[in-house]
N, C-alpha and C positions, 0 to 999 in steps of 0.2 A: 428936696424930699426931708420926711420925717428924721429928726434926731434920736440916736439913743447911745444911752449911756456906754464909755470906750470899755467897763469893766463886765457890762452884762453880756447874757448868754449871745449868740450873734442869731439874727430872725432868720437864718438862712437853714437853721438845725443844723448847721457843722457841727455842734456840740462846745465850738471852742471859743475866746471871748470874744466881740465883738473889735475890738482893734488889732485883735489879733489875724483876723476874718475879714471881713466883705469893709472893715472900718481901715484898714491898714492902708491902704491906697484913697480912699474919702474924702478923711478926713472929718471921718464922726457924723458921715451921712452914708444910706442905704441904697447900694448902688442897683442900677438896673438888674445885674447879673444876677442879685440875691435874690429879686423877687420874681426871676425865672424860675431861681432854683425852690425858691419855696413853693411855686406853680409846678413846677415836675413831680414835687415830694406828693403834695396838695392828689394830683393824677395820678400818682403811683399809691396814694392810699385808697383813692375812689377805686381803683382798677382791682385794689385786693376786699372791696366790699368794705373798709372801714369810713364810711359816710361822714359820719360826728367829725373824726379826726382830717378828712380832706375839707369838711365844709369849716373848720377850725383854721387850715392853714389858707386858704380862701380868703375868709374872714381878716386875716392878717396883713393879706399881700393887702387888700385893701384900705386897712388903715396908714399901709405905708404908701400906697399907690392907689389913689381914691378913681382913676379911670383905668383900671387894669380890666379891659371888656373878656379876656378869656378865663379871671376869674368870676367875675359875674356870671358867665354863659356857665361855667361849671356847678357853681352856688343854685344855680337854676335846674340845673340836670338832676341835682344831690337833692331838690326840693320836691320834684318830680315825682325822684324815685320814691321819697318817702310818701307821698300821696298829695301834697300839697302843694296843689296844683294853681293854685292862686297865686301862691308866692313864688312859683317855679316861671309863671306867664312875668310877672312887674321881673322879674331878674331878667330873662332873655329878653326885654323889650329896653331895659335900662343897657344892656351886653349892644343890641343894634343900633340905639343912639353913640355909643361909643364908637363904634366900630361898625357904619352900613355894610362894609363888606363880609361882617363875619358869616357865612353862608349856612354855616350848620347851624347858628342861632335861629335862621328864620325855619330851618327843617323841625329843632328842636320845640320851638314855639307851638306850629302847628297839630304838633304830637302835645302837647298839652293844654290847649284851646279844646283838643275833643272832649275829654271827660267834661267839662266845663258846658259841653253840651254849644259850643259857640263853632259851631262847624264853618260858617260861611267867612269868619276871619280866618280859622286854621285851613281854609282851600286858598285864599289871600296870601298868606303867609307861604306856603308850599311853592305858591306859583310865582310868588315872587324870589324864592329861592333859586326853581328853574332861569328865572330871568336871567339874574345875575349866572348860574351855572348850569346851564341844560345839558351839561353830561352826567348830573349827578344821580347815580343810577339809584340809590337808597330813596332821595326826594322823590322822584316817580312812583318807586313803591308804593311810598306813605300817600302819598297822593291817590291812588287808585284804591286806597285800602279805604279811605274816606268817600269818594265814588261810590265805590260797591257800597259802600253803610249807608249809601244818600240815595239809591235806587237806580245808579250810572253804571248800568252793569257794562257797556259797550265803550264808554269811555275810561271806564279802569281799566278795562283791558288793553288800551291803547295803551297806558302807561304800563300797567307791565311788562307786555313786549319789549316796551323802549328801553325798560330796567335790566330787564334779562338780556336785550341787544347788546346795550350797555357793558355789563360786568357777567358773562355767561357765564360762569362763575358761583352766580348772586341764586343759593338755593331757595332763598324765602319769595325773591323774585318769581322761578318757576313755581314754584309749591303755592302763590296767590292765584297764580295766571291758571293752572287748574283749576283750583275752585272758583273762580271766576267765570270760567268755558263750561265747568259744569252747571254752575247758576242757569244757564243760558242756554242749557241743552245741546253744547261741541262735547259730546262727550270724548269722542277720537284726540279730537285737541287735548282735550283737558287729560287724557289717558299719558299723551304724548308727553306733555308738559311735568306731570307727577313721575313719570317714569322719573325725567332728566332730575328733580329733586332728589329722587332715592339714591341714583345714582352718584349726587354730589353729597349727600351725608345718610350713606346706608346706614345709621342706628336712629333714624328719625322717626319713630314713630307714628306718629302723626300723618305723615308723608305716604306710610305707607299703607295706614290703614285709606286715606282719602285715593289715592289707586286702585287699592282693592278694591271699594264703591265704583271707579270709574269702570274698571275692567268687569264688573258684574253687571253695569248698567248695557256695556257693549257686548252679555250673552259670553265670555269667558267665565264661566263660573268656576274651571279651574283653576285657572289663573286668579281671579278674586281668593279661593279660599287658600292659596299657598301664600298673599301679599298678606288676608287677615292674620294667620298664624304668624308669620315672622313680623308682625306688628304688636299682636301677643307676647312673641317671646323676649324682645324690647322692653315692652311693658305689659306685665300680665293684666294689670289693674284695667284696662279700657272699655268701657263699658260698649263704645258704638262698635270696636273692632268683635266681641261676643256677638253683640246685635246682627252684625253683617254675616258671621260665619252661619247664626243662626239661618239667612236669609239664604245663602248658602246652601243647607242640608233641607230648606224647604223648597228649593228649584232641585232638586235629587230626590224629594220622595222620601228622606232618612226625615219623619218630622217627628218619631221621641227624640233625636239628637237635635234637632233646632228647637225644642222645645226647653233642652237642659241649656241650651247655650242664652234662650231668651231669660230663661229665669237667673244664670250668671248676670246676665245685662243688669236685669234690674235689682237684684242681690246688689250691685256696686254702684247702681245708680238709681234709688228709689223712684226718682223722679226722669228714667228714660220713656220717656212718651212712646218712642220707635217702638221700644220692646214689647211694651205693654201692647200696644199695636198691633205688632204683629204674631204674639202671641193668641191674641183675639182670633187672627185668618187660621191659625193653625187650629182653634177647638174650633173653627167654623166648620174647617176640614175634619176635623174628626169627629163629626157630630157633638158636640158639646156646647150647647144654643147658649145656656145659664153661663157658665164660664168664658166663656167668650163674651157675653155682657157685658158681664163682671169688669174685664180688661178693658172694652173698648171705652167704659163709665168710664175707670180711672183715668185712660189719657183723656176724655174730654174734658175731667175736672181738672187735671193736671194742666193742660193747656186749651180754656176754654175758645171754643169755635174752632176747635182741630177740627178740620172735615172728614180726611180719614177715617177716624172715630166715630162722628156723625153718622158718617153713611154703613160703617161695620155695626151699627144697634139699631139703625133703620133695617139692614138685611138681614138681621136678626129676628126684630121683631115681623118683619115680613115672612121669613119661612114659617114661626111658629103660627100666626096667622093672625096675629096681632095688628090690624093693616090702620090703624086711627094712631096709634104711636109710632108707624111706621109713613107714615104718608106727614105727621109732623114734623120729623126728623129731615124727611126729603125736603119739605117746604122749609124749614132753616137752613139746611144747606144751600139752596135755592135764592132765596133772602140776602146772604153771604155772599155767592156767587152766581149770577143770573147764566151763565154760561157752562155752569156743573153739566154735564151730561148725564154720569151715573143717577145724578138726583133726578134728573129728569128721566130717565128709564124709569128707577125705581118708583118712583111717583104713580108713573104710568101701571106699572102693575099692583099697584093697592089697592085698585080702584074701577068700578065699572064704566066706561068713558061714558059719555053722554054730550047731547049736544051745548053745555055749556061751559064745557072742558076745550073747547075751539081755542080759545087763546093763548092756550099751556101749547097745545098742538101747533099753533105759527109761531109763540115763542120757540119752538126744536126745531120748526122748520129751518129757521133765522142762523139758527147754527151751525149748518150744514156749507162747509167752507169747503175748497179744494185743501185748503192749510192745516185743515182739524185733520188728526193722526188717523187712519184709515179704519181701524179697529172701534175706534168712537166713531164713526160715522155709519157704519156698521149696525150702533149698537142704536144713534138714534135711530134710521131708517128703518129698521126690526122694529122698532116701539111702535113707528110710527105706520107701518104696515097693520101689527095687531092690534090700532088704534082705529084707524079705519075702517077693517073688516066689521068692527064691532060698530062703525055705524053706517054701514052695509055699505058704505062708498068702495067694493069691490076692486074696478079697474084703478082708483088711486092704489087699495092697498097694497094691489099687486107689484104696484111700478114699484111702490116702497121695498117690499120683500126683495123684489127681484135686485134693487139698487143696495140692498144689505147684503147679498151674495157677491154681487160684484164690484162691492167696494172692497172687500178683506180679501187678504189675499190668499190664494187659493193651495189647499193641499194635493199633493200628486192623487189621484186614485187611479190606479195600476188595473184595471177589471180581470185583464186573463191571470194575473195573481191572486184576484181573490176568488175569482173560479178555481183556477187549481189548489187553494186551501181549502175550499169547500171539499172538491173531488176528494182530495187525499184524509180527509177529514172522515168521509162517508165508507173510505175502500178500510181505513185503516179499523173504524168499528164499524165491523157490518157483521158481526152475529147478531143471528137471529135474540137471543136474550144474552146479553153480554154480563149482567149482572148472576143469572142466577148460579153459575161457577163459580163465583168469586165473595162468596158470603162470609168469608174470612175479615171480610173490610170492615169497616167500624159500623157499628146499622144502628146508632143514634138515630131517632125523629128526630132531634130540633132541630134541622135544618130544614130552610123552604126557600126556594129559588125562584123566584118572580122576572120571569123573561120576555122576550120577546122585540119586538120592532121598536122602536124609539119614538111615542107618541100613540101609544097602543091602547094607552088606559095602564098602564104600568103601575103608575104614582097613584091610580084612586082606587085600585085594587089592595095596594101596601097600606094605604090610610085607611080600609073597610078592616081588616085583618090587625092593624096595631091598635085600634079600637077594643079588641079581644082582651083580657085583662090577664090571659094566659101565654099570649105572644107579644113579642118584643121584636123592633126591626133595627137594622143597622144600618140602613140607607145602601147604597154600593160601594160594596165592599172591593178593594180591589184583589182582594187574594188569591182569587184561583188563577185572573188572569198574569198577575205577577209569576204565579207557581209555574205555569204552563210555559211562560217566556221563558224562566229560569230552567225548565228542567228541559223540553222539549225544543226550546230554541222555535224555527221558522218551518222545521220539518216536521214528519210523521214517519219515521222511518224504525222505531226502537220503543217497546212499554214496558215499564219500571211498574210494574203490581204492588211491589214492596212501598215502593216511595209515594206511590199516591195514597195508599194503604196508612203513611203516617203522615201526608197531609191531611186525610180524611181527621182522622184522629185528634193534628193540633189544632184544625179549623176549629171542630166542637171543643175542645178544653179554653180557645179564645173565646167563642159566642157562648159559652155556660160562663167564662167567669165577667164576662160585663154584662151578661143577663141571667143571676142563677138562678131568678124563680121563674124564670119563662119553659114553656114543655115547646114551644114554636120559636125560632127567630127567621124573619125573615129577610133575606139579603134580596137585593132590588136591582143587580150592575143587570142592566137587560140583554148584555152582549154576553151574558154566559149562556146562550142559546148556541153560540158556538161551540162548546164546551160541556155539553148535556153527556154527551161518553162518559168520559172522564170522571163528571162528577158523579154520575149513578152507579161508576166502578168503584168510586172509591167511598161515595154514602149511601151503600144502598138501602139505607133506611133515609136516604132525602126526598121530599113531594118537590115537583116542579110544577112551577103555575105558567101557563105558558097566556099567555094574554094577546088577543088579535083585533083586529078591526078592519073597515074595510079596506081595501088595496090603496084604493086612490086617497082616500081621507087622511090612514097613515102618510104619504109617502107625500102629499099635499103639507101636512103638517110638519114633519121634516123639515121640507125644502122652509119652511115661513120659521122656524127657531135658530137660533144663535145658539151652537154648541157654544163648548168652550173649548174642546182638542176631540180629537180621536174618531171622528167625522167624515173620511176626506169627501165621501159620496157626496154630502148631504150639500153641497154645495150647485149641482147642476139636477134638475129636474130626469132627464134619463139617466145620468150613475142614479139618483136614486132609484129610479123603476127596476135598474139593473141589478143595484142590491138587495133590493125587495125580491127577486126572482128568485136569487141565489138564499136568501135565506129561509124562503121558503118549501126550495128543491132541499135544506138540512132539516128543514123541523121534518116535513114529511120521511125523510129516514131515520128521525130519533124517533117519530112516531111508530116507526113499522119495530120498531128492535127492542123500546123500550119496555118493562115492562106497564100493565094497563093500570095499576095501582102508583106508578110513578109520575106520571105526567096528567095535570087535566088540563082543561082546555078552558078560560073564559074569553065570550063575545062580547065583544065595548057594546056591542050596541041593544042586545039581551041586557046587558047589566046597567044602562043607565035607562033604560024602559021600566027594568023588573028590579029594581037595586036588591028588596028584601030575598026575594026567592031564589035569586044567583048569588046574592051571600050566604045563607044557609045553605046550600049546594057547596059550595065552597069551603066554609066552615069545615061540614063535613066530610069531605076530602081530605083534609089536615087534621081527622079523627076526634077534633074536640066540640064542646058541647056547644048549643049554639049561644050569644050573650046579643042582647039588645043594645050595646055599646057599639056595636060591628057598624051599628043606622047612623051615629051621630059622629060619623065621619069627621066632617067642616068644623065641628070644636075639637079635635083632636087637638094636644099641645104637641107633638112628636112634632122636629122639625123637618119641613122642605126644602130642599136643596137644586128641585128640577126644573122646569121651565112653566109647571103646574100648581106655583104658589097661590095663584089668585084663584084658578081654576077647581080645583080639588076642594076647598075652604067654603064653595058655593055651593047651596042644594043642587042634589043631582039636575043634569039639563039635557037636552036633546038636540040643543041649536049646532051640537059638531057633524051630527051625523047629515049625511050626503052635503056636507059644506064640498065639496070639492066641484057641486053643478054649478055654485058662485063664477069659478074658474074656469068653467070647459073649455072658451075658447082662449086661455090664455095654456094651457099643460099641455099639449097637442104631444112630447118629446117623451111626457111622462106615461100617457095614453098608449102610444103607439109602444113605449119599450111594456108596458105591462100586458100589453096584448087580452088573451083569454083570460085574467087571471080576474081581471076586471066584469 
């Protein structure tokens, strides 16, 4: 070993002279024990974060003992921690040459090769470590990380599982396994692994956040909310957790709160693409198309090719009647992913289907696969049904429409409960003129309710009205449906006139605040036909426009439509017929008790055959002067979010009249149910 002066300080760091320390029994040479003490001190300095001092001590060891693999290994670790991966790799390789059994060096070599994009070498190093020490849990975890980053998720999951099995209290392995399972769609397994990680390390905000994401994906929104909140209690500046709480609020219908959380996420991370995307969805829901488009564009700019943002932009353009822009975006998504169902369905909704579109239809049909989620299968079948209907291939069209209904899980439609509800409403509002005695309620003429069965022309009427410069529209406001649910629940056993009147005043204030210059504001929630008695009680100055259409055409169009929810009867032809009869029974009652000046009927067939005459009478009913802009509804920039996006942007056509005759041989149950009504 190298010699050292007897009166010099001992290299072991004891502070004593060499002759009175390590050199006392070695005759002036540095002992192996002294090198060990230096290495021990280097390790202590390293653990204390004193990297420079630790590296200096390792250097001294190597000066005195050039073959020290442990010193080489520690110098490599320090170099890697300081970001010098090339130097780290060199030291690791030297350590391995000196001591091939130093398994930890193989592990660290694999780690430091990855930032240098030398993944194949890194994998070889990890596997060599496992060959020498198969029970090394950390190496299994690190190899799994590499495999996952290389797109080999299933192989990664195998090694994560092995790491967790070898070391059950290895929180990182459980956490990484959970993330990998999420990526492969095994959400329940992911939730279990992430819950173990949280139990092992309760203060780990990232693990709680990942668990919340899994719980949300499983539909346990309440549990997800708690987990997101706990993550933020640990680390308040987690943009992903704010974004997640926004999703929770969105799912619960608390849109204003959701927006606030998305705003917080963006404030904390201006590049949080998911928050921009989700905020765009909220703004779509709130009928703020320009703001939604801005958010989607920001997300797409931040992450070029981000398909959810491209699809969002396409939807907004489509809803505003900007079909060329929407079509271009849908085609852009398809170019990136030729199996994207939403893009194909959106594309067909942007154009008139012609013979030259058959290759697109064939490509869509090729996507139909039992492994495809039922919701996506239903969307494809519905779009193909509409396409073949347009191509006048009616048997083929009906086959797809029926498949769309049969593929999607059905909500239960309880006929008896629905009929009992209609009867209860009729009994509850049975006065010949209930409004006359209650004129103390809000008398504003601002509200206009457009009601009727879905697919009865309500969107066309709304667009005609929206063309008038003194008329605004709020789309389908859930205000009264929510009020009824909160106030009366499922029973009609009491009446609270004061509460109804307060609700009416609040509703008018809301409509006025958002549309201050409008003389009339249109609310097109079709199912408001269920609560007309309450509406006219609370708002005696309101007007109701009742849209009607041939029963068979109405019901068939309902069957052909893929609703987002809230129409459990729409999956079965006979149930649709039953629902129509009950709707007809209730509307007949409303016509018998409501004032003549409160309710106006628009017949779809008359509207499409004589638009101007019908529109003039409608505007007159609303007490406003005629305006020619009402006839330019196909150019109206108001966003349309119903299934009628394409139709109402076209010049009025009549080919939807008597459409049911093309399908007569397929709709026996519907015709039997409607009976005399047809």
